[in-house]
N, C-alpha and C positions, 0 to 999 in steps of 0.2 A: 504494500500500500504506500510505503514511503517513496518508492521509486516513481510511481505514477504521480504522486503529489509533486515531486520535484520536477517532473516533466511539465506539469501544468504550470508551475511557477516560472519555469524557464521559457515558456512559449512566448514568442514575440507578438502574437496576435491575441487580442482580447475579444470576447464575443460581444455583439451589440445587445442592447437592452430594448425590450418591447413593452408597450402599454397593454391594457386589458384586452384590446382588440387586435393585438398582434402587430401594431404599427411600431417601427423603430423610433425610440426616443433618444437614443445615443448610439452612434455608430461604433464599429469595432476600431481598435487602435493597434498601431504597430510601432516599431522603434522610431520611425520618422514622423510621428504625429497621427492625428485622427484621420480615418478614412472618410471620404465623402459619402453621403447617403446613396448616391447613384451607384456606388461601387458595391452596395449590399447585394448579396445573391438573390435574384428574383425568385428562385425556386425554394427559398426557405419556407418551411411549412407554416411558420407563425407570422408571416409578413406579407403584406400586399402593398402595391405601389401607392405612394401618397397621391392625393388628388392634385390635379393641375390647376392652374389659374392663380387665385389669390392665396392659395394654401389653406383655406378654411374648408372644413368638411361639413356638409349639410346633415340634418338628422337622418335623412334617407340613407346617406352613405354610411353613417354610423350603424344603422340597423342592418344594412347589407354586410358590413364588416363583422358584426356580431354573429349573423347567421353563418358566414364563412368560417368564423372561428369555431362555432359549434360543430359544423360539418367536419372540420379538420380534426377536432378532438374525437369525434365518432369514428372516423376512418382510422385514426391512430389506435383506438382501443380494439377495433376489429382486426387490424393487422398485427398488433403487438401484444395480443393476449391481455388487453385491458390497460397496458402501460403506455404512457405518452412518450414520444421521442424527446430526447434531450434538447434543450434550447441553446446549447452551446454551439456557437457558429463554427468552431474549428474542429468539433468532434473529438476533442481530447479526452472526454470522459471524466472531467473534474468533479462532476456531481457524485460519481460513484465513491471516490475516496472520502468525500465529505460525509456521505451517508454512513460509510463505514466508521468514521470517527465518532459520529453521533451515537451509533449503535454501541460502539465500544464504551463510550462514556456512560450511556444508560445502563449497560450491564455492570460496569464498575460501580455505579451508584446504587445498584440494587440493594445490597445489604444496608446501606445508609437509609434508603427510603423505607426499608422494612423496619429499621430501628425506630424511626420517627412515627410510623403508622401503627406500630404494635404497642399501643399504650396500655394503661391499666384497665383491662376489660373486666369489669366487675361481674360480668355474666359467666365468666369461666368457672370461678368458684372452686370448691373442693370436690373432686369426683368420688362418688361412692360406687366403685366397681363391684363390690360385694357388700352384702348387708352389714351395716355398722362399721365399715372399714375405717372411716374418718373418726369414728367415736372411740376407737381403740388404738389408733396410730399415735405413737408417742411424739412424732414430729409435727403433729397438728395441734394448734392451740385451741381448737374447738372440741378436742377429745377430752374426756375426764382427766386423764393424766396430764396432758398438755395445758389444759385450762388451770388445773390446780397449781402447776408450776408457774404459769403466767401470773396468776393472782398472788402467789407468794412473792414474786419479784415486784409486782405492782405495790404491794403493801410495804415493801422495803423502801420504795421511793417516796412514799407519802410522809408528809410532815404532820406533827400534832395539830388536830383541829381541822384538817383538810377533808373535804367531802367530794364524793364522785358525782359529777353532773351527768356525764354521758360516758358510755363505754361501748366500744365497737370491737368485735372479735372476728378475725378471719383465721384461716388455717396458718397463714404466714406471720401474722402479727396481732398484737393487742394494743389498742389506742384508747386513752382515757383523757377526758377533760375534767380538770380538778378545780373545784370552787375553794378559794383560799380566804374568803370573807368579803363583806360588802366593800365595793370600790377598791378591792385589791386586785392585782394582776392575776388573770387566769393562768393556770399551768396546763401544759399538754405533755403527756407521757406516752411514749410508744415503746413497746417491748417486742423484740423479734427473737428468733431462735438463737441459740448460743448465749452469748453474754451481751448482745447489743441492746442498749437502752438509750433512748433519745429523749431529752426534756427541753422544753422551751416555754416562754410565757408571753402573753400579749393581752391587750384590752383590760377590761375589768370584769369581775364576777360578782355573784351574789352569794348569800348563804344557802341558797337552795341546793339540794342534792341529797345524797344518802351516805351515811357513814360506811366505811369499808366493812365493819363488823356486821352490818345489816344485810350484806350481800351473801347469797348462797352460791358457792362456786360450782355446785352440782346442777343448778337450775338450767343453764344453757344446754347441758347434755340431755336432761329430761325433755326439754322443749324440742330439741332436734329429733330425738327418738320418737316422740309422739307425732311430730309433723311428718316424718317419713312414713309412719304407719298410715297416715291419712292421705298421702299422695296417690295419684292415679297410677295405673300400670303396675310395675313391679314395686313402686314406692321408693326407688332409689335413683336419684338424679344428681344434682349438685347443690351443695350448701354454700351460698355466696358469703353470707356473714350473719352474725348475731349482734343485736344492739340492745343496750339497756336504756330505758327511758324513765326518768324520775319525775316527769310531768312539768307542765309550764307554771302551774299555780301551786301555792303552798297547800299541802294536804292531798295532792294528787297521788294516786297509788303508784308504786314502782312496778313496772312491767318489762318483760323481755319480748323481743320479736326476732324471728329468724326468717330470712329470705332465701327461698329455694330456687331451683332452676325455673326459668321463665318468670322470675319475680313473684312467684307464689309466696304469700306472706302468712305466717302463723304467729299467734301471740299467746302469752301465758302470764300468770301472776309472778310475783317475786320469787316463788319457790319452783317455778317451772311446771306448775300444775294448772288445771283448767285451760287446756290448750284448745283454741278455736281458730278457724280461718275467717278473719273479719269480713272478707269479701261477701260471704253469704251466711255467716254465722254457723257453719258446720263444725261440730265438735270433733276432735281427733278420737280415733278408736282407742279403747282401753288397752292396757297391756295384755298381750296374748291375742288380740284381735287384729284384723287386717282390713284396710280400706279398699277402694277409695272412699273417703268421707263424703257424705251427701248432705245438702242443705236440708234442715228440718222442714217438713211440710205436713199438712193435714193434722190428724189427732193421734198418730201412732209413732212408734220409734222414739226418736230424740225430740219430737215436737213438744214444746212447752205447754201446748194446749192439753196434752195428755194429762189426766188427773194426777198420776204418780209423779210426773215431773213438776207440775205446778205446785203440788204439796211440798216437794223438796225445795223448790225455789223460795217459797214463802218462809219455810223453816230456816233457810240460810240467812234471811234478812232479820228475822225476829231477834236473835241474840245480839245484833249489832246496834239496836236502837235502845233508847232509854226506857225504863219501866213505865208502864201506864201510857205508852204511846198508842195512838189510834190510827187505823188505816183509813185514808181518805180516797184512795184510788188504786186500782190494779189494772194494768194494761197487759194483756196476754197475747203474744204473737208466737208463731211456730218457733222462731229462733231466739226469742228473748221474753223476759217478764220485767216490767217496771212496777215497783211497789212504792206508793207515795205515803209517807208517814208524817203525822202531825203530833206535836207536843206543845201545848200552850199556843203561842202565836208563831211558832217556828215549824217549818215544813221542809222535808228533804225527800228526794227521790233516790231509790236504790235500783240499779240495773243488774239483772241476773242473766248471764248468757246461757247458751245450751250446754256448756260444760260446767255450769253452776259456779262460775266465777262471779263474785259480787263486787260491783263498783259503785261507790257513793257519788252522787251528784252534788252540786253546790247547794248549800242551805239558803232558804229565803223566808221572808215573813209571809203570813197568810191571814186573811180575815175569816177563813172558814171556821165554823164552830162545831161541825158535826164530824162523825167518823164511827167506825166499828172496831171492836177488839180483833186482834189477830185470830183468835179462836173462832170468830164468827164468819170468817171467810171460808166458804165451802169450796175446796179445791176440785170437788167432783162436778160442780156446776157447769163450767164451760164445755167439757167433753160430753157430759150427758145432754146438754142443750143442743149441741151440734148433731148428735146422733138422732135426737127426737125431731129436729128440723128436717133432716134428710129423710127420715121415715115418713113424716107427714107430707112433705112437699115433693118428694121424689126428685130432689134437685142436686144430688151429689154434694151436699154441704160439707161432708167430711173431707173432701179433697179440695174444696173451694174456700175454706175458712181463711179469712184475712187476719182479723184480730177480734178479741173479745174484751170489753171494758166493763168495769164495775161502775154502776150508777147508784149513788147513795140516796136514801130517802130524804126528802125535803120536808122538814117539820111544818112548814107553813101550809102544806097541802095535806088535808086530812086523809086522802086515799093514796098518798104517795108511799111507795115501797122500794126497798133496795133490790135492784135487779142487775142482770147481766145484759149488755147489749152485744149482739152477735152480728158481725159484718162479714159478708161473703165477697168473693172476687168474681168478676165477669157476670154474664147473665143480665137479666133485666134490672135496671136501677131501682125499680119499684119493689123488687123482691129480694134485694140484697141485705136489708136490715131487719133483724128479728129481735124480739125481747124474750128474756127467759127469767124465771124466778131464781132466787139465790141458789137453790139446790139443783136447778136445771130441769126440774120435772115438768114444769109448765112452760110452753113456748107459744108464741103468737106474733102476728105482724102488728106493729103499733097502730093504734086507732081502730082495730077491728075487735069484734066481740071475743072474749076469752083471752085477750092479750094480757099478760101480767102487768 
């Protein structure tokens, strides 16, 4: 290639240049000066004689020249296998070496391009080629052994009084954001395999966070194992990372979340229990069971409308509230239950997911003065009411149930009673709402005879 390049540089003749229509805009040159336009070879495939007269070309000439150029290119493709002839007037083939240089440079830069394009792809994650491989591999920080070691090293880096704001764990490293106090610089700690520990600080932090002693080092392993049981197919894909969330507001619960292949997300409480898929509220299968997990629907299985599940959800809330608290509302959906509890002028909602994890909502003041004791809530009511509605109306209510809400008796109305309101999905809007007695034995459409 070097020889041909040298021949090209030593050639005394330079090729003329042409415009978009093939007309010469600069003639070829030689050692004794520029050649005149008339000396240009008339047979050059990309050139046609310049117009005579005043040297100006009309629009018609331009269109004719464009058509001639298109025909020339078409003939060149047919005769040369789709390749256009070189525009080099001397036929020295200088384009060939130039292309060769470009190809050589491109090939040489290939590894460099690969380096800059192959960034940190978080979707790659930790591969689970066999069940539980990453959970038992010592070189993975998401395994029980690796996480235990990583947490031990994190504890050694913490100073007295510091709290964990966020914690992100991947197979390759553990990264923590540390709260050092109000208006004090935040600290960042990253721990990798071996003895690599990196620390830095910037900005300001608050006192929010959780103490290191409050964290359960086994929680991420429990969460990952439960999430893998609930995934589709074989249940083993990739675990991208695990994160700890301490909440945005004071009093928010500590939760863990794991992101699996395809960004499927599963969450748990601080102990790695009550694992659900927030996308649809599906609970992870219990130990010894296998998925894929399915979103709760209807009145069977993991649906919270099912009497056994509703009873368990209400029982999970009861010990968390002050004594003598009254229930002012119950919202039952297949994937969740919300219990509203009042004590004096203060009211709080408690959300229970399909894995029976209980999350307190913010407390507020209320002017409501009624309510019923926990023991008066009949957990059989919603399921029994749905079955009776289906039997009476032949409307597939058990598969169409949307939600069931508790409606308290209003003392100002003499005939008012505490009832359940049953709302169905799809179908006629006039037949979607039903009322049922608290025990669910009597059902009817509002406003019609016999309705509770």
